[in-house]
ROLUM-706358 format. One record per residue (C-alpha): x negated, y, z. Coordinates in steps of 0.1 Angstrom, whole numbers, plus 5000, padded with zeros to 4 digits. Example, Ala and Ser with C-alpha at 12.3 -4.5 7.8 and 13.67 -1.06 7.14 Angstrom:
BEGIN
(atom (4877,4955,5078))
(atom (4863,4989,5071))
END
This chain:
BEGIN
(atom (0537,3094,4361))
(atom (0525,3101,4397))
(atom (0522,3073,4422))
(atom (0535,3078,4458))
(atom (0523,3052,4483))
(atom (0544,3045,4514))
(atom (0532,3026,4545))
(atom (0567,3014,4555))
(atom (0590,2989,4539))
(atom (0612,3017,4525))
(atom (0616,3055,4525))
(atom (0648,3075,4523))
(atom (0652,3096,4492))
(atom (0652,3130,4510))
(atom (0620,3121,4528))
(atom (0605,3110,4495))
(atom (0613,3143,4478))
(atom (0594,3161,4506))
(atom (0565,3137,4505))
(atom (0562,3141,4468))
(atom (0562,3179,4472))
(atom (0593,3183,4451))
(atom (0610,3203,4479))
(atom (0598,3219,4511))
(atom (0628,3211,4533))
(atom (0656,3186,4537))
(atom (0682,3212,4529))
(atom (0666,3219,4495))
(atom (0666,3181,4489))
(atom (0703,3181,4495))
(atom (0708,3209,4470))
(atom (0686,3192,4444))
(atom (0706,3160,4447))
(atom (0740,3178,4445))
(atom (0728,3194,4412))
(atom (0722,3158,4398))
(atom (0686,3166,4391))
(atom (0673,3133,4405))
(atom (0674,3099,4389))
(atom (0664,3066,4406))
(atom (0656,3038,4383))
(atom (0672,3057,4354))
(atom (0705,3064,4372))
(atom (0717,3097,4386))
(atom (0715,3097,4424))
(atom (0731,3121,4449))
(atom (0727,3102,4482))
(atom (0700,3116,4505))
(atom (0698,3084,4525))
(atom (0692,3061,4494))
(atom (0665,3037,4504))
(atom (0635,3035,4480))
(atom (0613,3004,4479))
(atom (0580,2997,4462))
(atom (0586,2995,4425))
(atom (0613,3021,4424))
(atom (0609,3049,4399))
(atom (0622,3084,4407))
(atom (0626,3112,4381))
(atom (0630,3148,4393))
(atom (0639,3176,4369))
(atom (0611,3201,4368))
(atom (0587,3179,4388))
(atom (0582,3148,4366))
(atom (0584,3111,4373))
(atom (0571,3091,4403))
(atom (0565,3055,4410))
(atom (0569,3042,4446))
(atom (0541,3018,4457))
(atom (0535,3001,4491))
(atom (0503,3002,4511))
(atom (0512,2969,4527))
END
């Protein structure tokens, strides 16, 4: 599992996918979410604006699993 550190209280899911190098653009993030290829804390997620906080776990088909941590 890869760790992604954020310096803000939360990060939106589409921004997280770009930060984690799962997709290069927001449009591709939207398509990935529509294909139900993303799980947050074990549940399918299709909302680009879903807020992720430290401790959340994100699984992306073809890219693996990520743990959100906070730099604060």
